[in-house]
Structure formats: structure tokens, C-alpha cells
MIDOSE-1310 file (N, C-alpha, C; in nm, 2 decimals, decimal comma, always signed):
residues 59
xxxx	+0,08/-0,12/+0,00/+0,00/+0,00/+0,00/+0,09/+0,13/+0,00; +0,20/+0,12/+0,06/+0,29/+0,23/+0,06/+0,33/+0,28/-0,08; +0,36/+0,18/-0,16/+0,40/+0,22/-0,30/+0,29/+0,28/-0,38; +0,17/+0,24/-0,35/+0,05/+0,31/-0,42/+0,04/+0,45/-0,38
xxxx	+0,05/+0,48/-0,25/+0,05/+0,62/-0,20/+0,16/+0,70/-0,25; +0,28/+0,64/-0,25/+0,40/+0,71/-0,30/+0,37/+0,75/-0,45; +0,32/+0,67/-0,53/+0,29/+0,70/-0,67/+0,19/+0,81/-0,68; +0,08/+0,81/-0,59/-0,02/+0,91/-0,60/+0,04/+1,05/-0,56
xxxx	+0,13/+1,05/-0,46/+0,19/+1,17/-0,41/+0,28/+1,23/-0,52; +0,35/+1,14/-0,59/+0,44/+1,18/-0,70/+0,35/+1,25/-0,81; +0,24/+1,18/-0,85/+0,16/+1,23/-0,95/+0,10/+1,36/-0,91; +0,05/+1,37/-0,79/-0,01/+1,50/-0,74/+0,09/+1,61/-0,74
xxxx	+0,21/+1,58/-0,70/+0,32/+1,69/-0,70/+0,35/+1,73/-0,84; +0,37/+1,63/-0,93/+0,41/+1,66/-1,07/+0,30/+1,73/-1,15; +0,18/+1,68/-1,14/+0,07/+1,73/-1,22/+0,00/+1,85/-1,16; +0,01/+1,87/-1,03/-0,07/+1,98/-0,97/+0,02/+2,08/-0,90
xxxx	+0,09/+2,04/-0,80/+0,16/+2,13/-0,71/+0,28/+2,20/-0,78; +0,34/+2,14/-0,88/+0,45/+2,20/-0,95/+0,40/+2,31/-1,04; +0,27/+2,31/-1,07/+0,22/+2,40/-1,17/+0,12/+2,50/-1,11; +0,10/+2,50/-0,98/+0,00/+2,58/-0,91/+0,06/+2,66/-0,80
xxxx	+0,03/+2,79/-0,79/+0,07/+2,87/-0,68/-0,04/+2,86/-0,57; +0,00/+2,80/-0,46/-0,09/+2,78/-0,35/-0,08/+2,90/-0,25; -0,20/+2,96/-0,22/-0,20/+3,08/-0,14/-0,21/+3,06/+0,01; -0,29/+2,96/+0,05/-0,30/+2,93/+0,19/-0,36/+2,79/+0,21
xxxx	-0,38/+2,74/+0,33/-0,42/+2,61/+0,36/-0,56/+2,58/+0,30; -0,65/+2,68/+0,31/-0,79/+2,66/+0,25/-0,78/+2,64/+0,10; -0,69/+2,72/+0,03/-0,68/+2,70/-0,11/-0,62/+2,56/-0,14; -0,52/+2,52/-0,07/-0,46/+2,39/-0,09/-0,56/+2,28/-0,07
xxxx	-0,64/+2,28/+0,03/-0,74/+2,18/+0,05/-0,84/+2,18/-0,07; -0,88/+2,29/-0,11/-0,98/+2,30/-0,22/-0,92/+2,24/-0,35; -0,79/+2,28/-0,38/-0,72/+2,23/-0,50/-0,70/+2,08/-0,49; -0,67/+2,03/-0,38/-0,65/+1,88/-0,36/-0,78/+1,80/-0,38
xxxx	-0,89/+1,86/-0,34/-1,02/+1,79/-0,36/-1,06/+1,79/-0,51; -1,03/+1,90/-0,58/-1,06/+1,90/-0,72/-0,97/+1,81/-0,79; -0,84/+1,80/-0,75/-0,75/+1,71/-0,82/-0,79/+1,56/-0,79; -0,83/+1,53/-0,67/-0,87/+1,39/-0,64/-0,99/+1,35/-0,73
xxxx	-1,09/+1,44/-0,75/-1,20/+1,42/-0,84/-1,15/+1,39/-0,98; -1,07/+1,48/-1,03/-1,01/+1,46/-1,16/-0,94/+1,33/-1,18; -0,86/+1,30/-1,08/-0,77/+1,18/-1,08/-0,86/+1,05/-1,09; -0,97/+1,05/-1,01/-1,05/+0,93/-1,00/-1,16/+0,92/-1,10
xxxx	-1,21/+1,03/-1,16/-1,32/+1,03/-1,25/-1,29/+1,06/-1,39; -1,19/+1,14/-1,42/-1,16/+1,18/-1,56/-1,03/+1,14/-1,62; -0,93/+1,13/-1,54/-0,79/+1,10/-1,58/-0,78/+0,96/-1,63; -0,73/+0,93/-1,75/-0,72/+0,79/-1,80/-0,59/+0,73/-1,73
xxxx	-0,61/+0,60/-1,70/-0,50/+0,53/-1,64/-0,45/+0,42/-1,73; -0,32/+0,41/-1,75/-0,26/+0,31/-1,84/-0,30/+0,17/-1,80; -0,29/+0,14/-1,67/-0,32/+0,00/-1,62/-0,46/-0,04/-1,64; -0,55/+0,05/-1,66/-0,69/+0,02/-1,68/-0,73/+0,03/-1,83
xxxx	-0,64/+0,02/-1,92/-0,67/+0,03/-2,06/-0,73/+0,17/-2,10; -0,66/+0,28/-2,04/-0,70/+0,42/-2,06/-0,84/+0,45/-2,01; -0,89/+0,38/-1,91/-1,02/+0,41/-1,85/-0,99/+0,48/-1,72; -1,09/+0,56/-1,67/-1,08/+0,62/-1,54/-1,12/+0,52/-1,44
xxxx	-1,06/+0,53/-1,32/-1,09/+0,43/-1,21/-1,24/+0,41/-1,17; -1,31/+0,52/-1,17/-1,45/+0,51/-1,13/-1,55/+0,50/-1,24; -1,50/+0,46/-1,36/-1,59/+0,44/-1,47/-1,58/+0,30/-1,52; -1,68/+0,24/-1,59/-1,66/+0,10/-1,64/-1,55/+0,09/-1,73
xxx	-1,49/-0,03/-1,74/-1,38/-0,06/-1,83/-1,43/-0,06/-1,97; -1,35/-0,02/-2,07/-1,40/-0,02/-2,21/-1,41/-0,17/-2,26; -1,49/-0,19/-2,35/-1,51/-0,32/-2,41/-1,39/-0,38/-2,48
């Protein structure tokens, strides 16, 4: 489980935090919630055949 979280943290840092200027803790929490939604509902994953985790797998 540790390797899964390390991968998520790397992705979050690379795709979000390296490109965003965070103003305060409230802004950080808001941005992380939006990124989590994007990551789980819209972003394609190579291991799932380019499907998003919370969507059905392609035929």
C-alpha cells in the first residue's frame, strides 16, 4: 500500500503542485479535492486500458 500512496503523491506533485501557486491552507485543500475528483473520475490510467478508475472498463 505504501508504494501506491507514493505513486499518488508523485503524480499529485508533478501534475498539480509544481504548476500551481498555493495561497493558503484553505486554497490547498480546495485544489486537492478538485485534483482527487479529476484523478478518479476523468484522468485515464494506463493500467486500466486508458479508462478512469470510477468508470466502467472499455469493451
